[in-house]
Backbone bond lengths (Angstrom), bond angles and torsions (degrees), N, CA, C in turn:
res aa  C-N    CA-C-N  psi(-1)  N-CA   C-N-CA  omega(-1)  CA-C   N-CA-C  phi
1 M - - - 1.463 - - 1.524 109.39 -
2 N 1.338 116.23 135.49 1.462 118.49 179.76 1.521 110.36 -96.25
3 N 1.311 115.79 167.57 1.465 121.66 -177.68 1.516 112.54 -102.92
4 E 1.326 117.54 19.16 1.455 120.57 -179.10 1.519 111.36 -77.14
5 T 1.313 115.51 149.76 1.449 122.07 176.45 1.522 109.32 -90.57
6 V 1.330 116.27 133.52 1.453 121.74 176.32 1.525 107.53 -86.73
7 R 1.327 115.30 123.92 1.463 121.99 -178.13 1.532 108.43 -94.57
8 V 1.343 116.30 123.80 1.457 121.73 -173.79 1.528 110.98 -118.95
9 L 1.330 115.84 137.22 1.464 123.03 173.13 1.526 107.68 -111.53
10 L 1.331 117.09 128.77 1.462 122.85 178.09 1.520 109.51 -101.68
11 V 1.337 117.01 127.54 1.456 121.12 179.53 1.526 108.14 -130.61
12 D 1.320 116.07 107.11 1.467 122.63 -179.30 1.521 108.08 -158.32
13 D 1.326 117.14 142.79 1.461 119.69 -177.86 1.527 113.20 -81.58
14 H 1.302 118.60 -2.75 1.465 122.23 177.28 1.530 109.83 -103.40
15 S 1.317 116.38 107.01 1.469 120.64 -175.43 1.523 112.22 -63.18
16 L 1.324 118.14 -34.20 1.464 120.63 178.99 1.524 110.53 -64.90
17 F 1.329 117.17 -39.88 1.461 120.88 176.25 1.527 110.61 -62.74
18 R 1.339 116.34 -46.82 1.476 119.75 179.09 1.520 110.63 -58.45
19 K 1.329 116.20 -43.33 1.465 120.42 -178.85 1.526 110.73 -61.41
20 G 1.334 117.24 -44.03 1.460 121.17 179.74 1.516 112.46 -64.50
21 V 1.329 116.41 -46.09 1.460 120.27 179.12 1.527 110.31 -63.83
22 R 1.320 116.01 -41.40 1.474 119.70 179.17 1.521 110.91 -59.33
23 S 1.338 117.49 -44.35 1.467 119.54 -177.78 1.528 110.99 -65.03
24 V 1.326 117.62 -37.56 1.469 120.40 177.48 1.530 110.48 -66.86
25 L 1.324 116.33 -46.47 1.463 119.98 -178.09 1.525 112.04 -65.35
26 E 1.327 117.06 -42.11 1.465 119.50 -178.21 1.524 112.31 -68.71
27 A 1.328 117.71 -18.36 1.471 120.99 175.76 1.525 111.09 -80.59
28 S 1.310 116.68 -9.54 1.467 121.56 -179.52 1.523 110.22 -93.85
29 P 1.330 117.35 125.61 1.465 118.92 177.97 1.532 110.52 -63.52
30 G 1.300 115.56 142.25 1.460 120.77 176.89 1.516 114.49 85.66
31 I 1.342 117.38 5.59 1.461 120.72 177.76 1.521 108.68 -124.72
32 R 1.332 115.06 133.90 1.466 120.10 177.09 1.517 108.69 -133.41
33 V 1.325 117.05 125.61 1.456 121.54 175.49 1.526 107.35 -80.78
34 V 1.338 115.83 119.67 1.470 120.48 -175.55 1.516 113.05 -99.86
35 G 1.346 116.92 -7.36 1.447 118.76 178.45 1.512 112.32 -178.05
36 E 1.333 114.62 162.39 1.462 122.68 177.38 1.513 108.23 -137.45
37 A 1.335 115.57 139.32 1.458 121.03 177.12 1.520 109.25 -132.76
38 G 1.330 115.97 147.62 1.449 121.53 -178.02 1.516 114.95 -101.34
39 N 1.344 117.07 -0.23 1.469 120.49 175.26 1.525 108.73 -157.58
40 G 1.330 115.92 170.30 1.458 120.22 -176.12 1.516 114.28 -62.68
41 A 1.339 116.90 -37.83 1.469 119.75 -179.98 1.531 110.73 -63.45
42 E 1.334 116.88 -43.80 1.468 120.26 176.53 1.530 110.29 -63.94
43 G 1.322 116.35 -37.78 1.460 120.40 178.65 1.518 112.38 -60.69
44 I 1.319 116.42 -42.50 1.469 120.99 178.29 1.526 109.65 -62.29
45 R 1.338 115.95 -47.17 1.468 120.12 -179.04 1.533 111.11 -61.31
46 L 1.334 116.53 -46.02 1.466 119.50 -178.54 1.526 112.31 -69.72
47 A 1.315 117.28 -31.77 1.469 119.44 176.25 1.524 109.99 -61.70
48 D 1.331 116.22 -40.54 1.466 120.08 177.15 1.526 111.19 -66.35
49 E 1.331 116.59 -42.84 1.465 121.17 -176.69 1.530 112.96 -73.18
50 C 1.316 116.83 -45.55 1.472 121.22 -170.70 1.523 113.80 -90.14
51 Q 1.336 117.62 -21.30 1.458 122.18 -177.55 1.535 111.85 48.59
52 P 1.339 117.88 59.19 1.461 120.48 -178.76 1.526 112.08 -71.42
53 D 1.318 115.60 159.52 1.469 121.34 173.81 1.526 110.41 -81.27
54 V 1.336 115.81 -32.98 1.463 122.97 -176.89 1.525 108.72 -136.07
55 I 1.330 116.19 140.49 1.459 121.26 173.80 1.523 107.74 -121.85
56 L 1.321 115.74 122.69 1.458 121.69 174.49 1.525 105.84 -96.32
57 M 1.358 116.77 107.06 1.465 123.16 -168.48 1.520 111.32 -117.65
58 D 1.326 116.21 127.66 1.459 121.78 170.82 1.528 108.01 -73.55
59 I 1.322 117.11 150.20 1.461 120.26 -179.53 1.522 111.81 -84.58
60 N 1.333 117.11 -46.21 1.463 121.73 -175.86 1.519 110.77 -97.79
61 M 1.348 115.02 104.30 1.467 120.56 -179.79 1.520 109.76 -141.13
62 P 1.332 115.99 160.71 1.466 119.22 177.56 1.528 112.08 -75.55
63 I 1.300 115.27 165.80 1.464 127.23 177.11 1.528 110.88 71.00
64 I 1.318 118.07 -67.77 1.469 122.73 174.47 1.523 106.99 -133.50
65 S 1.324 116.73 129.77 1.467 120.07 -179.34 1.531 110.48 -65.97
66 G 1.304 114.98 161.33 1.463 120.23 177.16 1.517 112.60 -62.47
67 L 1.332 116.67 -35.16 1.469 119.91 178.30 1.522 111.28 -65.02
68 E 1.334 116.51 -46.74 1.468 119.79 179.59 1.530 110.65 -67.68
69 A 1.320 117.57 -39.98 1.469 120.47 177.88 1.524 110.32 -60.38
70 T 1.324 116.62 -42.02 1.470 120.42 178.91 1.520 110.59 -63.21
71 R 1.332 117.47 -42.45 1.474 120.44 177.34 1.535 110.85 -58.55
72 Q 1.336 115.60 -45.63 1.465 119.04 -178.18 1.531 111.88 -67.59
73 I 1.310 116.78 -39.43 1.470 120.06 178.62 1.528 110.12 -64.35
74 K 1.332 116.88 -44.19 1.470 120.55 178.77 1.540 111.50 -63.79
75 A 1.333 117.18 -37.04 1.455 120.24 178.48 1.523 111.36 -65.20
76 R 1.332 116.51 -36.42 1.474 121.43 -179.97 1.520 112.42 -78.84
77 N 1.344 115.84 -30.52 1.474 121.52 -175.20 1.525 109.66 -134.55
78 P 1.314 118.29 73.53 1.471 120.40 -175.31 1.540 113.48 -62.57
79 E 1.317 117.78 -21.96 1.455 120.12 -179.83 1.505 110.92 -75.19
């Protein structure tokens, strides 16, 4: 087992959901939430800025759906 911290980005249009998930994740050792976005467009921008290891993405969101945001993030960062 390694001692690295897993960097997580939360993308969901419900702020209460993000807050709840964040509190659970931050209580877990080795996990750090590096950002939160309320729509797919913000998620894409924060993925570029924060370079998270994991993105927890809602599918149905305004502006850009979670599915399309995931496609764009994967195209920009195939690794």
